[in-house]
C-alpha positions in Angstrom: 119.4 113.0 122.3 119.6 109.6 120.7 117.3 109.2 117.7 114.8 106.4 117.9 114.6 103.6 115.3 111.2 102.1 114.8 111.0 98.7 113.2 107.6 97.7 111.7 107.6 94.1 110.6 107.7 90.4 111.1 108.7 88.1 114.0 109.3 84.4 113.2 110.8 81.4 114.8 113.3 79.9 112.4 113.8 76.1 112.2 117.2 75.7 110.6 118.7 72.6 109.1 122.1 72.3 107.4 122.4 70.3 104.2 125.1 69.4 101.7 122.9 70.3 98.8 119.5 72.1 98.6 116.7 69.6 97.7 115.0 69.6 94.3 111.2 69.3 94.0 110.2 65.8 95.3 113.7 65.1 96.6 114.6 64.0 100.2 118.0 64.9 101.4 119.8 64.2 104.7 120.2 67.2 107.1 122.1 67.9 110.3 122.6 70.5 112.9 119.0 71.4 113.6 118.5 74.7 115.4 115.5 76.8 116.5 116.6 80.4 116.2 114.6 83.7 116.6 114.1 85.3 113.2 111.7 87.2 110.9 112.9 90.1 108.8 111.5 92.8 111.1 112.8 91.2 114.3 116.2 90.5 112.7 116.6 94.2 111.8 115.4 95.2 115.3 117.9 92.8 116.9 120.7 94.3 114.8 119.6 97.8 115.9 119.7 96.8 119.5 123.0 94.9 119.5 124.7 97.6 117.5 123.7 100.3 120.1 120.6 101.9 118.6 117.4 102.8 120.3 115.1 100.2 118.8 111.3 100.0 119.1 109.6 96.9 117.5 106.0 97.1 116.2 104.4 93.7 115.2 102.5 90.7 116.3 103.2 87.2 117.6 100.9 84.4 118.6 99.8 83.8 122.2 102.2 81.0 122.5 105.7 80.0 123.7 107.4 81.0 120.4 106.0 84.5 120.7 107.3 84.9 124.2 110.7 83.5 123.1 110.9 86.0 120.3 110.0 89.0 122.5 112.6 87.8 125.1 115.3 87.6 122.4 114.7 91.2 121.3 114.5 92.5 124.9 117.8 90.9 125.7 119.3 92.8 122.7 118.0 96.0 124.2 114.9 96.5 122.0 111.6 97.9 123.3 109.0 95.2 122.6 106.0 97.0 124.3 104.3 97.4 120.9 104.6 93.7 120.0 101.1 92.4 120.4 100.0 88.8 121.3 97.3 87.6 118.9 94.6 85.1 120.0 93.7 82.4 117.6 96.8 82.7 115.5 100.2 81.1 115.8 103.5 82.9 115.8 105.1 83.1 112.4 107.6 80.4 111.5 110.3 79.9 108.8 111.7 76.6 107.6 115.3 77.1 106.5 117.7 74.8 104.7 121.3 76.0 104.6 123.7 74.6 102.0 127.5 74.5 102.3 128.8 77.9 101.2 125.9 79.8 102.7 123.1 79.6 100.1 119.7 78.9 101.6 116.1 77.9 100.8 113.3 79.4 103.0 109.6 78.7 103.5 107.6 81.1 105.7 104.3 80.7 107.3 103.2 84.2 108.3 100.9 83.4 111.2 100.3 86.4 113.4 102.5 88.6 111.1 99.5 88.5 108.7 97.4 90.2 111.3 99.4 93.4 111.7 97.0 96.1 110.7 97.0 99.9 110.0 95.2 100.2 113.3 98.2 98.7 115.0 100.4 101.4 113.5 98.0 104.1 114.8 98.2 102.6 118.3 102.0 102.8 118.1 102.0 106.3 116.7 103.6 107.7 119.9 106.9 106.2 118.9 107.0 107.7 115.4 109.0 110.8 116.3 110.4 113.6 114.2 114.0 113.0 113.3 113.7 109.3 113.9 114.2 106.4 111.5 111.7 103.8 110.3 112.6 100.4 109.1 110.1 98.3 107.1 110.0 95.1 105.1 107.2 93.1 103.2 106.4 90.2 105.6 103.4 92.0 107.0 100.3 93.1 105.0 100.9 95.7 102.3 98.3 98.1 103.6 100.1 98.1 106.9 103.5 98.8 105.3 101.9 101.7 103.4 100.3 103.1 106.6 103.6 102.9 108.4 105.5 104.7 105.6 102.8 107.4 105.3 102.8 108.0 109.1 106.6 108.0 109.2 106.8 110.5 106.4 104.1 112.8 108.0 106.1 112.7 111.3 109.3 113.7 109.6 111.1 110.4 110.0 113.6 108.9 107.6 111.9 105.9 106.0 113.9 102.8 104.9 112.2 100.0 103.0 113.7 96.5 102.4 111.4 95.3 99.6 111.6 91.7 100.6 110.2 89.2 99.9 110.3 90.4 96.3 107.2 91.8 94.8 106.1 94.7 92.6 105.3 97.9 94.5 103.1 100.9 93.6 104.3 104.4 93.3 102.3 105.7 96.2 104.4 103.6 98.6 107.7 104.3 96.9 107.2 108.1 97.0 107.1 107.8 100.8 110.5 106.0 100.9 113.8 107.8 101.6 116.0 104.8 101.1 115.1 101.7 99.2 117.4 98.7 99.8 116.7 95.8 97.4 119.0 92.9 96.7 119.6 92.0 93.0 116.6 89.7 92.7 114.2 92.2 94.4 115.5 95.0 92.2 114.7 93.0 89.0 111.2 92.2 90.3 110.5 95.9 91.1 111.5 96.8 87.6 109.4 94.0 86.0 112.5 92.3 84.6 113.2 88.6 84.3 115.5 87.0 87.0 119.2 87.0 86.1 122.6 87.4 87.5 123.5 91.1 87.9 127.1 92.1 87.1 128.8 94.9 89.0 129.0 97.0 85.8 125.2 96.8 85.5 124.6 98.1 89.0 124.7 101.8 88.1 121.9 101.5 85.5 119.8 99.2 87.7 120.0 101.6 90.6 119.2 104.6 88.4 116.1 102.8 87.1 115.0 102.1 90.6 115.4 105.8 91.5 112.9 106.7 88.8 110.3 104.7 90.7 110.1 107.3 93.4 112.5 106.7 96.4 115.0 109.4 97.3 117.9 107.1 97.3 118.6 103.4 96.4 121.1 101.1 98.0 121.4 98.0 95.8 122.7 95.1 98.0 124.9 92.8 96.0 126.2 90.2 98.5 129.9 89.6 98.3 130.1 92.3 95.6 129.1 95.0 98.1 126.5 97.7 97.6 125.8 100.4 95.1 124.4 103.7 96.2 122.5 106.0 93.9 120.8 109.3 94.9 120.5 112.8 93.5 124.2 113.6 94.4 126.2 110.4 93.6 126.2 106.9 92.1 129.0 104.7 93.3 130.1 101.3 94.5 130.8 100.4 98.1 132.9 97.2 98.2 132.2 94.4 100.7 134.7 92.9 103.1 136.1 89.5 102.0 135.0 86.7 104.3 134.3 83.0 104.1 130.5 82.7 104.2 128.7 80.0 106.2 125.1 81.2 106.1 123.7 84.2 104.3 120.4 84.1 106.3 119.6 87.6 107.7 122.6 89.3 106.1 120.4 91.8 104.4 118.5 92.4 107.7 121.7 93.0 109.6 122.7 95.5 106.8 119.5 97.5 107.2 119.6 97.5 111.0 123.3 98.6 111.0 122.5 101.3 108.3 119.8 102.8 110.5 122.0 102.8 113.6 124.8 104.6 111.7 122.5 107.2 110.2 120.8 107.8 113.6 124.3 108.6 114.9 124.7 111.3 112.3 126.9 109.5 109.8 126.7 110.2 106.1 124.9 107.7 103.9 128.3 106.6 102.5 129.8 106.0 105.9 126.6 104.3 107.1 126.9 101.8 104.1 130.5 101.0 105.1 129.3 100.3 108.7 126.4 98.2 107.4 128.6 96.2 104.9 131.0 95.3 107.8 128.2 94.2 110.1 126.6 92.1 107.3 130.0 90.5 106.5 130.4 89.3 110.0 126.9 87.9 110.1 127.5 85.6 107.1 130.3 83.8 108.9 127.8 82.4 111.5 124.8 80.2 111.3 121.3 81.6 111.9 119.4 84.8 111.8 119.5 86.8 115.1 122.2 84.4 116.4 124.5 85.8 113.7 124.1 89.5 114.5 127.4 91.0 115.6 127.9 93.2 118.6 128.9 96.9 118.3 132.4 96.1 119.6 132.9 93.4 116.9 132.0 95.8 114.1 134.1 98.6 115.5 137.1 96.3 115.9 136.7 95.0 112.3 136.6 98.6 111.1 139.7 99.4 113.1 138.0 101.8 115.5 
């Protein structure tokens, strides 16, 4: 029986503009190639789960507006169950304003809208999809008490809990003790540890991941972009290199990684094999513009892996 993957998180409509150089404060720069693309960290991960062949179930909120309907339709077309995505009267669907620079770097501003109205009560209403042996994907674009409620319910039901601690913020031990796999990028890892922002060298990854393990999760996957990922748990600590590609837009690459990771784990792969699958999916996504528009299909990932 296929193991379900529950995604608790945000759904946003992304407004994307390409620029030659990201603007500085007070600066106006010319843009081009405007697109309106379904996004939001939670929905991006759900889309990746669906397109890669997983049994995805999305839990979240949208506004009672056209953007909300478009976001639900996008996930449904990817094969994701959206029956637990609630329309919220009096609140708009979340939006993200994204500027993408040549080379793939981006600048993002998010207005949470209905995502800020996802409550622990919503988690309880969706409890029927929290099944033993399943997988739970979470991020931090919904209220913290809701993330904590989802992690606690998932743990109590015997699910494998995976937290993408983004956007970056400090987290308390009570939440981290309910996390099986923590998947920060370099910036998020430094924030979790209370350290100043800086570039992280590959040779520093082992120590950084070890320090994150001490916060409470059972395993840590440090996502390092084109440097790949570093896995640390009670059994091993090692580097998983990334595929070399020419990046166009890094938006949602981390979300694609997490969705792909959950799909591979739900299929019974080891954590190491799941990371290789996730690295490949993410590497394909950065060669395309947009969030859900960049998510590869299962056949694309299998082909890239030589399967």
